[in-house]
C-alpha positions in Angstrom: 67.0 32.4 -58.4 70.1 29.3 -58.4 70.0 26.8 -56.7 73.4 25.6 -54.6 74.4 22.3 -54.3 74.4 20.5 -51.4 77.0 20.3 -49.4 79.7 17.1 -49.6 81.3 14.9 -48.1 83.6 11.6 -48.1 84.2 8.8 -45.7 86.8 6.5 -46.8 86.5 2.7 -45.7 89.3 0.5 -46.7 87.8 -2.6 -46.7 88.3 -7.0 -47.7 91.2 -9.0 -47.2 93.8 -6.0 -49.3 92.6 -3.3 -47.8 90.5 -2.1 -50.9 89.5 2.1 -50.7 85.3 2.0 -50.6 83.9 5.4 -50.3 81.0 7.1 -49.1 79.6 10.0 -50.4 76.9 11.7 -48.8 75.4 15.0 -49.7 73.4 17.3 -46.3 70.2 15.3 -46.8 71.1 12.5 -46.1 71.7 11.1 -49.8 74.0 9.1 -50.5 77.3 7.7 -53.2 79.2 4.6 -52.8 82.1 3.9 -54.8 83.2 0.3 -55.7 81.6 -2.2 -53.4 85.1 -4.4 -51.6 84.4 -7.3 -49.9 82.9 -6.1 -46.0 81.7 -3.2 -47.5 77.8 -4.1 -47.1 78.8 -5.3 -43.9 80.8 -1.4 -43.0 78.3 0.7 -44.9 75.2 -0.8 -42.5 77.4 -0.7 -39.3 78.1 3.1 -40.1 74.7 3.7 -41.6 72.7 3.1 -37.8 74.1 6.1 -36.8 74.3 8.2 -40.3 71.0 7.2 -41.7 71.5 8.1 -44.8 69.7 6.8 -48.6 72.5 5.4 -51.1 71.5 6.2 -54.4 74.1 4.0 -56.3 77.1 1.8 -56.6 79.8 3.1 -58.8 82.0 0.5 -59.6 85.3 1.9 -61.2 86.7 -1.2 -62.7 86.0 -5.0 -62.2 88.3 -6.8 -60.4 86.7 -8.5 -57.6 88.0 -6.5 -54.8 86.0 -3.9 -56.1 83.1 -5.9 -56.7 82.4 -9.0 -54.8 79.9 -6.7 -52.7 78.2 -4.8 -55.2 75.0 -7.7 -55.2 74.9 -7.7 -51.7 74.0 -4.0 -52.0 71.3 -5.0 -54.7 69.4 -6.9 -53.1 68.2 -4.0 -51.8 67.3 -2.0 -54.6 70.5 0.7 -55.2 71.2 0.1 -58.8 74.7 -0.7 -59.6 77.1 1.0 -62.2 79.9 -0.4 -63.7 82.1 0.0 -68.1 79.9 -2.4 -70.3 83.7 -4.1 -70.6 84.8 -5.0 -67.0 80.3 -5.8 -67.1 80.7 -8.6 -69.5 83.5 -10.3 -66.8 81.7 -9.6 -64.0 78.2 -11.2 -65.4 80.1 -15.3 -65.2 80.3 -17.6 -63.5 83.4 -18.9 -64.1 85.3 -15.3 -64.1 84.4 -15.1 -61.0 84.8 -18.5 -60.2 88.5 -18.5 -61.7 89.9 -14.6 -60.0 87.8 -14.2 -57.1 89.8 -16.0 -53.9 88.8 -19.6 -52.6 88.1 -18.1 -49.2 85.6 -15.5 -49.8 82.2 -16.6 -51.6 82.3 -15.3 -55.4 78.6 -14.1 -56.7 78.3 -12.9 -60.7 76.7 -9.6 -61.4 74.5 -7.8 -64.1 74.9 -4.1 -63.6 71.9 -1.7 -63.5 73.6 0.5 -66.0 76.1 0.6 -68.2 79.3 3.4 -68.3 81.0 4.9 -71.3 83.7 8.1 -71.7 83.0 11.3 -71.3 79.5 10.2 -69.8 77.3 12.3 -67.3 75.5 11.1 -64.2 73.5 13.2 -62.3 73.3 11.6 -58.6 72.8 13.3 -54.9 71.5 16.7 -56.4 75.5 16.8 -58.1 76.7 16.2 -61.7 79.8 13.3 -62.0 81.4 13.9 -65.1 82.5 9.8 -66.4 85.9 8.9 -67.6 86.9 5.9 -69.2 90.7 5.2 -67.9 91.6 1.8 -69.5 94.7 -0.4 -69.1 94.3 -1.6 -65.5 91.3 -3.4 -67.2 90.2 -2.6 -70.6 86.7 -0.9 -69.3 88.6 0.9 -66.0 86.6 4.3 -64.5 86.9 7.0 -62.8 84.5 9.7 -61.7 85.4 13.1 -61.5 83.1 15.4 -58.7 83.6 19.1 -59.9 81.9 21.2 -58.2 83.8 19.3 -55.3 87.5 19.5 -57.2 87.3 15.7 -56.3 88.4 12.5 -58.9 87.6 8.0 -57.5 90.3 6.6 -60.2 90.1 3.7 -58.7 93.4 0.8 -59.5 94.1 3.5 -62.6 95.9 6.0 -60.8 97.3 5.9 -56.8 99.4 8.2 -54.8 103.0 7.9 -56.8 102.6 5.3 -58.5 99.8 3.5 -61.4 98.1 0.5 -61.2 99.7 -2.8 -62.4 99.0 -4.0 -66.1 100.5 -7.7 -66.1 97.0 -8.8 -65.2 93.7 -10.0 -67.4 93.2 -7.2 -70.8 95.9 -4.8 -68.9 97.7 -1.9 -71.1 100.5 -0.1 -69.8 100.4 2.7 -72.9 96.7 2.6 -72.4 96.5 2.9 -69.1 99.6 5.9 -69.1 98.5 7.6 -72.4 94.9 7.8 -70.4 95.9 9.2 -67.4 98.2 12.1 -69.3 95.3 12.8 -70.9 92.3 12.2 -69.1 93.8 12.1 -65.3 96.3 14.8 -65.3 94.6 17.5 -68.0 91.7 17.9 -64.3 93.4 21.2 -61.8 96.1 20.9 -60.1 93.8 21.2 -57.1 91.5 17.9 -58.3 91.2 15.7 -54.9 92.6 12.1 -56.1 91.2 9.4 -54.3 92.3 6.1 -55.1 91.7 2.2 -55.3 94.1 1.2 -52.7 96.3 3.7 -50.0 96.5 7.1 -49.2 95.0 10.0 -50.8 96.8 13.1 -53.4 96.3 15.6 -55.5 96.2 16.2 -58.8 99.1 18.8 -59.3 101.2 16.3 -57.0 100.7 13.3 -59.3 101.7 15.7 -62.5 105.4 16.6 -59.9 106.3 14.2 -58.1 104.7 10.7 -60.1 107.6 9.3 -62.4 104.8 7.1 -64.0 102.7 9.3 -65.0 105.3 12.5 -65.1 103.3 14.9 -68.3 106.8 17.2 -68.2 107.7 18.8 -71.9 
C-alpha cells in the first residue's frame, strides 16, 4: 500500500521593515518547514506556535539578502538547520558582508548554513518531496523551492506577481534571471501557485499570460 502524504497548509507572515514574506508550511502531523527568515520572523513564529504547536524541521533560504536571512541564526540557536545555495551561503557567513549591507538599525549576525543546495537537488522534508530550482540573477545563488504534490513554488525575489526581481544589486544578472525564470519556473504546470518573497501570490499561468518581463510566447 502506498502511504498518502500528509496534507499541507501554508501560512504567510510579512516581516521586517520591507515586509518580506516568510512562509510556514506545516503538515497534518505538526511538522513544519520555514521558507526564509526575515527580521522579526523568529518572534512571529514563536507567537504563532503557542497556539499552533509544530516541530520545525528546516529553514530554506531562497537567497542571501539581509531581509531573507537575518533571523536564521536565531532559529539555528534552537537547533533548526538552515539550507541555502553555496554561492549565497558564502555571502551570509562573511561579517563584512553583513556589516556593509544590513541596515544600521538592525542587528546583523553572520550565518553559516548547515546544508548547501544546488539546482535539481531534492529534499525529503515533512513527509513531502521538495525540488530545488536554481534561479540566479537576482543573486548568484538564488533558489526556488517547488512542492510537486501541492503545485506550490516559493520563488523568493526572482519572480513576483507581474514582475521580476531587481538585478542592479551586487551579483545581479538580468539576462540570467529572465532565462532561468523562463526555463525553470514558467515550465512548471500552469496551475502552480507562486509564493514570492514580497507581495501577493500568483500562478504560473497568470505570469505566462501577464508578466511583461517573463513572457515566453513564441
